[in-house]
N, C-alpha and C positions, 0 to 999 in steps of 0.2 A: 738483416737479409744475408743469406749465404750465397755468394756468387763465385763463378769460376770462368776463366777465359782459356780457350785452347787455341794457340797459334801454331798452325801446322804448315810446314813448307817442304817442298821438294826442290832443292837448289841444283839438281843434277842438270848442268848445262844452261842454267838460267841465272844470270848475274843479279837480277833485281829482286829475287825472292828473299834473300837475307835482309835486304833493305826494307822490303815490305813488312817483314816480321818485326824488325827493329822499330820501324815507324809506328806500327800498330801498338807495340808495347809502350812506346813513348806516349802515344795518344791516350791509352788506357790510364796511365799514371798521372796524366795532366788533370787540371781542374775541369776542363771542358769534357774530358773523356770519362770522368766519374771517380777519379782518385783511387784507382785500384791499387791494392798492395801487391808487392812482388810475389807473395805467397799465394795470391789468387790467380796468378798468370802462369800457365803451363806452356812451355815452348817445346815443340817436337819438330826438329829439323831432320829430314830424311830418315824417319823411324822405320823399324821393321814392322811388318803387318802385325805380328804377334804382340809386339810391345804396344803399338797404338791401340789395338783392340782391347788389350788388358787395361790401358789407361781409361778408355771410354767406359768400360765396365765399372771401373772404380768410381768414375764420376756418377754413374747411374746409381750405384749403391749408396753413395754419399747423399743423394737426393738434394742437390743444390736448388735454391729458389730461382736462380737465373744463370744461364750459361750463354757465353758468347763464343762462337767458333769462327775462325778465319783460316781458310786454306789458300795458299798461293803456290802454284806449281803447274805440273802437266795434267791435262785432263782430256776426256773424250765423252761421247754420249752413246748409250745403248739402253733405251727406255728410260734411263735416268743418267745423271752425271756420274762418270767414272773418274776416280782420282788416282793418279799414279803417285805413290808416296815416297819412293826412293829410287836409287839408280839400279836396283835389282829387278825392275819390272814387277813390283808387287803393287796390287791395286786394292782399293776399297770403293764402295759406292757411296754416294751422298747420303743415302738412307742410314749408313752406319754412323753418321755424324749427327743425325737428327733425333729429336725426341729424347735427348739426354736429360733435359729438364722440361718442366711444363711451361716455363718462360725461356725462350731461346732465340738468339739471332745467329744465323749462319751465313757466312760470306764465302763464295767460291770464285776465286780469281784464277781461272784456267780456261782452256779451250773446251768446246763442247761439240766438236765435229763428230758426226755419226760414224760408228765403227761396226764392222760385222762380227758375228760370233767367232768365226774362224780366225780373224785377226786378233781378237782379244785373248783367246785361249791358246794361241799359237805357241807362246813361250813355254807353257806347261806341257805341251805335246812334244817338245824337242827331245826330252829324255826318253820318250817311248819310240819314236820313229825318226829317221833321218829325212828331213824334208827335201833336201837336195843332196844327191850323191856327190862325193868328192871329185867324181869324174865329170860333173856338169861344167860346161863352159863358164869361165869366170865372168865373161861379159854378160852372159844371160842371167847369171845369179845376181850380178850387180844391178842390171837393168830392172829385174823383177823387184828387188828391194827398193830401188828408187821410185818405181811406180806404185809401190805399196804406200808410200808417204802421201799425205794429203797435199793439195796444192798450197804452196806457201812461197813467200819471199824472205829469204834469209840474207841479212847484211852483216858482214864482218868488217870491222874497222881496226886498223893497226894502232890507232891512238884515239883518245877522246877529243872532244871539241876543245879548241884553244891549246892543243898540244902538237908536237911535231914527232914524226916517226923516224927512227934512226935507220940509216943505211950503213952497211959494212962491206968489206971486201968480199964477203961471202953472200951478199945480197941483203935484202931488208931483214931487220932483226925479227919482226913479227912473222914474216913469211917463213923464215928458217925454222922458227919454233912451231909454227902451224904444221909444216911438213913433217917435222920430227914427231909431233903428236899423232899425225895422220897415219904414219907408217908403224907406229907402236900400237898394234891391234891385238889385244889379248883375248877377245871374244870373236864372234862371227863378223861383226861390223863395228865401225867406229862412227858414232853419231857426230855430226858437224858441231853441235853444241858442246860436246865433251872435248873435242879436239881444240876448239876455241878456248874453252876454259883453261885447259892445260897450257896452251900457247900464251894466253894472256898473262897467266901467273909467271911463267918463265921470262916473258918479255919485260914485264914490269920490274922484276928482280934484276935481270941482267942490265937493263938500261941504267938503273940506279947504281948498281955495284961497279959497273965499268966506266960509266960516263957521268954519274951524278945527274942523270937526265930523267925527267918525269915522262914516262910513256905508259899509258894505261889503255890497252886495247878494249874495245867495246863491241857489242853486237846486238841485233834484234832477232828474236825467234818467236814462232808461235808457241803458245804454252800447251801443246798437245802431248799425248803420251808417246813413249819411245818408239813404239811400232809405227807411229804416224810421222815421225821426224825423218828428215833427210840424213843420209849418211855421207861421210866424206871419203871413206875407204872400206875395203873388204879384206878379210883374211881368207885367202884361197886355200889355206891348209887346215882350216877349222873343221872339226868334226863335232856334231851334236851329241855324240856318245861320250864326250869328256865329262 
C-alpha cells in the first residue's frame, strides 16, 4: 500500500500547534499509529498558499492508496471550514484538502466561527482601496477592529504552571517584553497572539541568560483566523497603500 500523511500547521500566535504536529508525527511512527516511515510524512508549517496547493497537486498525481491529513491552526466557517495557513492571511478551504486519495482521513483542529464575505476578503481589498483614511480617529479605528473580532477569552500568563515570574527594577520581565512587542507594529494592527509569542520568547531567553531562571510564558487563544482575533495595538500611521 502506498500511503502519505500531510501534517499542516499555522503556528502564527499559537504555541501548541508545533506540539500538535510533533505529537502526530510521533504517533504515526509508533506501532499503534501504523509505523509510518519518515518519507511518508510531509510536514508543512506556515506554508505559502502556492507551495501548499502545489504539494496537494503532487499528492493527487501520485495517486496514493491512503492519505491522512491533519491541520492545526486558525480557522473560520463560510459554507465550509476556512483554514488560515500562515501569518500572511492566506487561506484555503477544507475542500482543498479533501479527495486527495480515495481512502483518506482529514482532521481539522481549528475554530469554525461563521464569517462574512466582506471580512474574509477584506485583506485582498486593502491594496485597492483604503478602508479607513489616515485622518480617521484612532479610537474609532481601534474600536472597529476590536468589535470585528469574535467573542473570546484570551488569557496571557507570565510563566507556566510551577514556575515563578521575575520582577525587575523596570517592572515585570514579561510585561516589559509584552509592551515592547505591542508597540513594535509593522502592519496595521498587532494581534495579541503575535505580541505574546514575541514576548514569551524574549522573556524565556532573558530570564535564563541573566538569572539562570526558568520562565516560560504561556497563553490560551481561540484558533480562529487573524481577522477574527483580538488585537493588542494599532499603527496610527499605517497606510493600506504600502
